C-alpha positions in Angstrom: 73.7 80.3 -47.0 74.3 83.9 -46.4 73.4 84.8 -42.8 73.2 88.2 -41.2 72.7 88.7 -37.5 72.1 92.1 -35.8 72.9 92.9 -32.2 73.1 95.9 -29.9 69.5 97.1 -29.9 67.4 97.8 -26.9 65.6 100.4 -24.9 67.0 103.9 -24.6 65.7 107.3 -23.5 65.3 110.1 -26.0 68.6 111.8 -26.6 70.5 108.6 -25.8 72.8 106.5 -27.9 73.1 102.9 -29.2 75.5 101.0 -31.4 74.2 98.3 -33.7 76.3 95.5 -35.1 75.7 93.2 -38.0 77.7 90.0 -38.4 77.8 88.4 -41.8 78.6 84.7 -42.4 78.7 82.8 -45.6 79.8 85.8 -47.6 82.9 88.0 -47.6 82.2 91.8 -47.2 85.6 92.8 -48.4 84.5 94.0 -51.9 80.8 94.6 -51.4 78.3 97.2 -50.2 76.0 96.7 -47.3 73.4 98.8 -45.5 70.9 99.3 -42.8 67.1 99.6 -43.0 64.4 100.1 -40.4 60.7 99.4 -40.2 58.4 100.9 -37.7 54.9 99.4 -36.9 52.4 100.1 -39.7 55.1 101.8 -41.7 57.0 100.8 -44.8 60.6 99.6 -44.6 63.0 102.5 -45.2 66.7 102.8 -46.0 68.7 104.3 -43.3 72.4 104.1 -44.3 74.7 102.3 -46.7 78.5 101.9 -47.0 80.4 100.9 -50.2 83.4 98.6 -50.2 85.9 101.4 -50.9 84.9 103.3 -47.7 83.7 106.2 -49.8 81.3 108.7 -48.4 78.4 106.7 -47.0 74.7 107.3 -47.8 72.4 108.5 -45.0 68.7 109.2 -45.1 67.8 112.8 -44.4 66.1 111.8 -41.1 69.4 110.5 -39.6 72.0 112.8 -41.1 74.3 114.2 -38.4 73.1 111.6 -35.8 73.9 108.1 -37.3 77.3 106.8 -38.5 77.8 103.6 -40.4 81.2 101.9 -40.5 82.6 98.5 -41.5 85.3 96.1 -40.4 86.2 93.8 -43.2 88.5 91.7 -41.1 85.6 90.8 -38.8 83.1 90.7 -41.6 80.9 93.2 -39.7 79.3 96.5 -40.0 78.2 99.0 -37.3 75.8 101.8 -36.9 76.4 104.3 -34.2 73.1 106.1 -33.3 73.2 109.3 -31.3 70.6 111.8 -30.2 67.9 109.2 -30.6 64.3 110.3 -31.0 61.1 108.4 -30.3 60.5 108.3 -34.1 63.6 106.2 -34.4 61.8 103.4 -32.7 61.7 100.5 -35.2 63.1 97.1 -36.0 66.5 97.6 -37.7 67.8 95.2 -40.3 71.2 95.0 -42.1 71.0 93.9 -45.7 73.0 93.0 -48.7 72.1 94.1 -52.3 70.1 91.6 -54.3 73.0 91.4 -56.7 76.3 91.9 -54.8 77.7 95.3 -55.7 80.8 97.3 -54.9 78.7 100.5 -54.5 75.4 101.1 -52.7 72.3 100.8 -54.9 70.7 104.2 -55.7 68.1 104.9 -54.7 68.4 102.8 -51.6 65.2 100.8 -51.9 64.3 97.5 -50.2 63.6 95.8 -53.6 67.2 96.3 -54.5 68.4 94.2 -51.4 68.1 90.5 -51.2 69.7 89.1 -48.1 68.3 90.3 -44.8 69.0 89.9 -41.1 66.0 89.0 -38.9 66.1 92.5 -37.4 66.7 93.9 -33.9 64.3 96.2 -32.1 65.3 99.7 -31.0 62.9 101.5 -28.7 63.3 105.1 -27.8 61.0 106.0 -25.0 61.0 107.6 -21.6 
């Protein structure tokens, strides 16, 4: 019933930028937290960023701080992730996800087992 669809991925050279979008249907984001994960080949899924419903200070994993920015547009029922200064190690499939039990604030720690609704994912490849 809840459907999340990512867009905006693709191939980019190291140092470049991309903006990911996540459109949510069947569920209103107005009062709920939502985040981004990524999974590289042969690596565990890891939390990247998360934003609470009150637009408080977002969570960022250490490996993206200063480079990625998460934002939301409740009127469009969407979230975004601006990714700058991309590195080859950022190559992964990126998923947006809602907490297993809808929450106002981001689950802490940001672990995959605490999220229950997932987009199919969109690949980001950083390579020259």
